[in-house]
N, C-alpha and C positions, 0 to 999 in steps of 0.2 A: 441532771440527766446527761448522757454522753454528748449530746449535740450542743451543750452549753459550755463544755470544757475547753473551747477554743480561745477563751479569754480569761484574764485573771478575775477572781472574785472581786466585786465592787459594790457600791451603794446604789447602783442603777439610778432610778429617778427620785430618790429621796431628796428632800430639801437640802440645799447645800450652797456654799459660797465657792465660786470657781473663777480662776484667772488664767487667761491665755496670753502668752507673749506674742508680739508681732512676729511675722515670718522673717527670718534673717538668713540669707544665703541657703534657702531651702529648709532651714530648721524652724521648728516651733515647739514650744513646751507649754505645759499646763499643770495646774495643781488645784485640788479642791478639798474642802472640809465638809463633812456631813455629821452633825451631832448625833442624830438618831437614824436608825434604819427604817422605822415605820412612819416617818413624816413625809408629806407630799401627797401626790395624786394616788400613789399605790405603794405597797410595801416592796421591799427589795426582792427582785425576781429570783435570785439565787438563794436557795433554802436556808443555808446556815446563817445568813446575815441577820435574821430575826434575833439572834442572841448576842448581837454586837452593837457597839456605839463608837462614837468619835472616829469615824472613818477619815483617814488622810490618804489621798490618792494623787498620783503624779504620773506624767508621761511626756515623752519627747518623740517627735516624728520628723523624718527627713524625706524630701522629695527632690529628685534631681534628674538631669538629662546629660549624658555624656556621648556626644556624636551619635545621637539616635538611640542610645541604650538608656532606657528609663530605669531609675532606681528608686525604690521606696523602702523605708525601714522605720520601725517604731519599737518603743519599749515602754512598758507601764508597770507601776507598782502600786499596791494597795495594802493598807494595814488598818486594823481596827482592834479596839479593846473589847474584851468579853464582859457582858453584863448579865450573864445567867450562870447558875451553878452547874459545874461540870463542863463548861465550855471554855476553851483556851483561846487566847488572842491569836491572830494569824497575820502573816505577811505573805501576800500572793503577788507573783510577778509574771510578765509575759514578754517575749521577744519575737519579732516577726520581720520578714523582709520579702521583697518581690523585685524581680528583674524582668524587663520586657524589651523586646526587639523585634521589629518587622512583623508585628501581629502575634508574636509568641510571648507568652508571659509564664514565668515560673516563680513560685513562692512557697513559703512555709512559715510556721511559727511553733514556738514551744511555750508551754504554760506550766507553772508550778503553783498548785493550789495550797501548799502548806498543809495538806491533809484536811482541808476544810470540806465538810459534808462527806467525809470518807474518801475524797479523791486525792490522789498523790500528784499525778501530772498528766499532761496530754500534749499531743503534737498533731500538726496538720501539714500536708504537703500537697501541692497541686500544680497542674500544667494546663495551659489553655492556648487556644489559637483562634484568631479571628481574621477572616478574609472576606471583604465585601459584606454581604448580608448574612454570612454564615459564621457561627461561633461554635466551637466544641471545646470540652474541658473534661479533665479527669482529676479526682483527688482521693486522698487517703487520710483518715483520722484515727488515731489511737488514743485510748485512755486507760491509765493504770489506777486501780483503786487500792487502798491500804489493806483491804481484806484479801488481796491476791487476785482479784477479778480483773480481767482485761477485756476491753471492748474494742473491736476493730470495725470501721466503717469505710466501705469503698463506694465511690460514686462516679458515674460518667453521665454526660449530658450534652445536648446540642440545642441551638436556637437558630431560627431563620427569620429575618426581617422581611415580611411579605410586602409591606408598604410603610411609609412614614407613620409612626405611631402604632403600627400593628405588627406583632411578633408571635410566633408559635415556638414552643420548646418541648422537648422530651427529656426525662431524666430517669436513671435507674440507680438505686441505692441498695447495697447489700450490707446487713448488720450482723456481726458475729460476736456473741458474748460468751466468754469461757465458762463461768460458773453455772449459767443457766442452761448450757448445752443446747442452745436453740439458735436458729438463724432466721433472719427476716429479710424478705426481698420487697422492695418498693418500686413501683413504676408510676410515673407521673407525667401526664400530657396536659399542657396548659397553653393558654393564649394570654397576651397582654395587650391592652388597648390604652393608649395615652393620648391626651389632647394637648 
């Protein structure tokens, strides 16, 4: 689905072996191997994975601060062998970054699905600002499908911390899909209570 194309295709919570390196100068890497997609508590969430096995996945992340300017960046890659007739192996990857300063954060990412599940690529960009108990943000997500379809999602939202552990928020999302020739608007008002 369009909302899932912000990350590379992966083995989700299938049974796997995973190793993470210690954090060194803000960098950390990890690698994992999953022999089958349908092992573990649930099947792989991304639909095409049911026809794949021998997932090899890796990633590297960086977090740093330069005179009050926060920087985050990451890259991931995932590959798997096909185990069903008519299904090709795939290699999917993603890159993302975020910069923050004085309550303002700006970031984005790009994902290449290698045409898995009919998806070609997707990208996301967002801008947010937080001051005291108030936070506001806006973002855009686009997804290209190999059949020529394109989905665009625009979102804006805000949150207010009423008291410690209690926050209220409102969000508006607009979805536009080319081939369906239809548009969807979503308004969500919610509260969050934490202890």
